[in-house]
N, C-alpha and C positions, 0 to 999 in steps of 0.2 A: 423454546424458539429464541432465536436472537435476531434483532432487527439492526441493520447498519445503514447509517446515513453518512455519506462521504462529501467533502467539499474540497475545492481547490482546482488545480489544474488550469488549463487554458492555452494560450498561445505565447510562445517566447522565442527569442532569438537564440541561436547556438551560443553556449557559453553563459547563459542566463540561468536563474534559479526560480524553482516553484516549490510550493508546500502544499500537501495534501493533509487533511485531517478526516478521521473516521470515528463517528460516535456510536457506540453500541447501547442498545436497550433490550429488555426482556431478560432472558436467563444469563445474566452476566457472569454469575458464578461459575457456570458451565464452560466458560471459555478457557481453552488450554494454550492456544497460540493465536496471534492475530498477525496480519501482514498485508502485503500488497502484490497483486498479479498484474500483468499487463498482456495485452493482445494487439499485435500490429496486424495490418491487413494482409491476409494470406499465410499467416503464421499461427502456431499454436499458442495458447495462453501459457505464460511462464511465470514462475515465481520471480519477484524482484527482491523483496525483503521480508524477513518474518522475525517476530520476537516471541519467545516463550513467556507466558504469563508468570509462570513460577520460576523465579531466578533472573529473568530478564535476559537469557542469552539470545543472540542474534545470528542470523545468517543472510547472505546477500548473493545474488547472482554474481558471477565473476564480471560481468559487463558494467555492473554499477558500483563495485567495490571502490571505496575511496571518494565516491562522488555523492552517493545517496546515504542517508541516515534515518533509521527508524527509531521512534521513541515513543513513550507512552505516558499518560497521566491517568493513573487509576482512579483518582478522585473525581475525574470527569468522564471516566469510561471512554476514554478517547486516545487513539493512537495517531502519530503523525509520520509522514515521509518527507523528509527534506531532501530536495533534489537539486543538487548544484552542478555546474559545469555541464549543462545539458547539451546533448548532442542530436543532430537529426534522426539517428538510429533510436533514440529514446521515444520518438513518436509513436503513439499507441493510445488505446483506451485502458486506463488504469482501474483496477477494480480493488476495492477493500474487501478483505477476506477474514473470516473468524473460524477456527477450528474447535469444536467442542471436545470435551474429555472423552465423550463416546464416538468421536471421529465424524460428526456431522458437520458439513460445510455451510456457511452462510456468506452471502455475497452483498456487497454494495451495488448501487446501481450503475457504476461505471462512469468514468469521466475522461473526455478526450484531452490528451496532451499533444500538442503540435509544436515541434521544434524547427524553426526556419533556419536555413543556412545563410 
């Protein structure tokens, strides 16, 4: 089992920045990939950014490329999502996510991000 605790998020004006962090505990060694998803009202949950634990390769949703950056600190079992140049369309509940080597998914509690125009 993996437990995730996320922090960050909040209310920001368009063009501003926010940073999320997500700290994992439990079966850390089983984590294959970590990332962030988001879900806006009336929409499906979508992948925002992901980083593969072994090697550090990353991928991003097209809508956030060049604005968001995912990173990790393995010593702290923590990964981060830096969000810059935020837009009202980025308003959503953001979820930290971990995928284990046996493809089990673990989720953070979810945090609201609201970007005002």
